[in-house]
C-alpha positions as CSV (number, residue, x, y, z in Angstrom):
1,X,0.0,0.0,0.0
2,X,1.3,3.4,-1.0
3,X,1.3,6.4,1.4
4,X,0.3,9.2,-0.8
5,X,0.5,12.1,1.7
6,X,1.0,12.9,5.3
7,X,-0.4,16.2,6.5
8,X,0.4,17.6,9.9
9,X,-2.8,19.4,10.9
10,X,-1.8,20.7,14.3
11,X,1.4,21.0,16.3
12,X,1.8,21.3,20.1
13,X,4.9,22.4,22.0
14,X,3.9,21.3,25.5
15,X,2.6,18.1,27.0
16,X,2.6,14.5,25.7
17,X,0.6,15.2,22.5
18,X,2.9,16.8,19.9
19,X,0.9,16.6,16.7
20,X,-2.3,15.5,15.0
21,X,-1.7,14.1,11.5
22,X,-3.8,12.9,8.5
23,X,-2.4,10.0,6.4
24,X,-3.7,9.5,2.8
25,X,-3.3,6.0,1.3
26,X,-3.2,5.3,-2.4
27,X,-4.9,8.7,-3.0
28,X,-8.2,7.1,-2.2
29,X,-8.4,6.6,1.6
30,X,-7.5,9.0,4.5
31,X,-7.0,8.3,8.2
32,X,-7.5,11.4,10.3
33,X,-6.4,11.9,13.9
34,X,-3.2,9.9,13.9
35,X,-1.3,11.3,16.9
36,X,2.4,11.9,17.5
37,X,3.2,11.6,21.2
38,X,6.3,12.4,23.2
39,X,6.7,9.7,25.9
40,X,9.9,9.9,27.9
41,X,12.7,10.1,25.3
42,X,10.6,8.6,22.5
43,X,8.5,10.2,19.9
44,X,5.9,7.7,18.6
45,X,2.8,7.4,16.4
46,X,-0.6,6.4,17.9
47,X,-3.5,5.5,15.6
48,X,-6.9,7.0,16.1
49,X,-8.8,5.4,19.0
50,X,-11.8,5.7,21.2
51,X,-12.4,5.2,24.9
52,X,-14.4,2.1,25.9
53,X,-16.8,2.1,28.8
54,X,-14.3,0.5,31.1
55,X,-11.7,3.3,30.5
56,X,-9.5,1.4,28.1
57,X,-8.8,2.5,24.6
58,X,-9.3,0.7,21.3
59,X,-7.9,1.6,17.9
60,X,-10.5,2.7,15.4
61,X,-8.2,1.9,12.5
62,X,-4.7,0.5,12.4
63,X,-2.2,-1.3,10.1
64,X,-2.3,-5.1,10.4
65,X,1.1,-5.7,8.7
66,X,4.1,-4.7,11.0
67,X,6.2,-3.8,8.0
68,X,3.6,-1.3,6.8
69,X,3.1,0.0,10.3
70,X,6.8,0.8,10.5
71,X,6.6,2.5,7.0
72,X,3.6,4.5,8.2
73,X,5.3,5.5,11.4
74,X,8.5,6.5,9.6
75,X,6.5,8.7,7.2
76,X,4.4,10.3,10.0
77,X,7.4,11.1,12.2
78,X,9.3,12.5,9.2
79,X,6.4,14.8,8.4
80,X,6.3,15.8,12.1
81,X,10.0,16.7,12.2
82,X,9.7,18.6,9.0
83,X,6.8,20.6,10.3
84,X,8.7,21.3,13.6
85,X,11.7,22.6,11.6
86,X,9.5,24.8,9.4
87,X,7.9,26.4,12.5
88,X,11.3,26.8,14.2
89,X,12.6,28.6,11.1
90,X,9.8,31.2,11.5
91,X,7.4,30.0,8.8
92,X,3.7,30.2,9.6
93,X,2.5,27.6,12.1
94,X,0.6,24.5,11.1
């Protein structure tokens, strides 16, 4: 599956949530509300999810294939880093 586009919709400078991203697949399907989190020293991707009645969370959509998940995470984190650099250089915020 081809990742057509990754759009960083919102950046955050404080807290665990660092970005909200949309990922377009094959130019025909989009996944909104993919999150970039800062946990300890790690920056990671979290798929869109919803809270269950018991307080746990369940992904609404997610890659099944671990190779594609790594590809998607690499693309999302690269877009996040590029957006951060753009904002740091004084370009308009996302």
